[in-house]
N, C-alpha and C positions, 0 to 999 in steps of 0.2 A: 240617578243621573240628574234629575231636576233639582234635587236638594243641593248638589254641588254647584249647579248653575246659579241658584238663588244665593248661596254663600259667596260665590265669585262676584255676582252683581252687587250685593250689599257691600262687600269689601271695596269694590271699585268706586261705589258711590261715596264711601268715606274718604277714599283717596282724592277723588275729584272735589269734594266739599272742602277738604283740607287745603287744597291748592287754591280754590276760589276764595277762601277766607284769608289768603295771604300768608299762611303759615308755611313753615319749612316742610319739605317733602319727607324729611327724616322723622317728623312727628307722626307720620302715617305708616310707620314701619310695621306695626302690628297688622294693619289692614293689608299692606302689601304682602306680608307673610301669609295671611289668610287667603288672599287672592291667588297666590302662587300655589299654595297647598290645594285649594279647591280645583284649580286648573289641572294639576297633576292627578288628583283623585278622579276627576272627570275623565281624563284621558285613559287612566288605568281601568276605570269601570267600563268604558266603551270598548277597550281592548279585550277585557275579560268576556264581555257580552258577545263581541264579534267572534271570538275564538271558542265560545262555549259549544260543547258537544250537542246541547239541545237546540241551539240556534242553527247549527249546521244540519242536524238531523231533521228538524222540522222545516227548515228552509225559510225561517222568518227573516224578512228584510223590510218589515213594515215601518220601522222607526228610522230608516236611513236618513230621510230628509230632516227629521227632528234632531238626530245626532249631528248631522252636518251643520245645521243652523246653530246648534249650541256651540260647536267648535268654532264656527265662523264668528259668533259673537265674542267668544273668548279671544280669538285672534285679533279682532278689531280693538278690543279693550287693551290687549297687550301692546298694540301699536300706539294707542293713546298714552299708555303708561311710559312707553319709550320716549314719546314726545315730551311728556311731563318731566322725565328725568333729564332729558337733554336741554330743555328750556329753563326749568326751575332748579335743577340740581347743579352740582359742581361739574367741572370739566372731567370727562371720562367716567362719570357715575354709571351710565348705562352699561358700558363695557365691564366695569367692575361688578355690576349687578348680574350680568349674564354669566360671568365666570364664577361668581359666588353661587348662583343657582345650579350651575353644572357641578360644582364641588359638593353642594348639599345633596343633589340627586345621587351622586356617587356614594356619599357617606350613608344615605338612607338605604341604597341598594346593598352595600356591604353589611350594614346592620341587619337587614332582612336575611341575607345569606348566612350571617353568623348565627342569627336566631334559629334558622332552619337547621343548621349544623348542630347547634346545642340541643334542639328538639330531637333530632335523629340520635344523638349520643344518649340522651335520656331514654329514648325508646329502646335502644340497644341494651342499655344497662338493665332496664326493667325486664326485658326478655331474658337476659342472662340470669337474673334473680329468679324469675318464674321457672326457667329451665332447671336451675339448681334445686329449687323446691320440689319440682316434679320428680327429678332423679332421686332425691333424698326420700321422697314418699314412696317411690317405686322400690328402692332398695329396702326400705323399712318393711314394706309389704312382703317382699320376697323373703326376708329374714324371718318375719313373723310366720309366714306359711311354712317355711322349713322347720321352724321351732315347733309348730303344732304337729307337723308330720313326724318329727323326731320323737316328740312326747308320746304320740299314739303308738309308735313302734317300740317304745320303751328304751330308746337310746339315751334320752335325757332323764 
């Protein structure tokens, strides 16, 4: 969690420095991307931690304030980024940014779902191959045992 907060803070520092140096907001595009990615990763990590079976089982809630403060810090920085976009960017930049972020989140979610489907398909294929090998080995064993029995009885 703290690593993502450090990444978000450093990316925001770059954005702020870019604005203070009088450069275009678009020249801080990589930093904005890192900031947004760090924010989403932080939220995702906190969600996983909150819904973890171990957290629920052990009843751990000792980091609630730390998590709240981290999210609050990100929220404040998001508000400042909105102000930067509205003041130093073109008209409607922030609205375009919000819709772009929403589209990017949807695309990442779809990519994650597709990767999971692909993984499941590979698992299914591997299980079918293993089952086919086991059935073949079983049939080979049965035929071999029958051949040995037939040879002992003099049929073959």
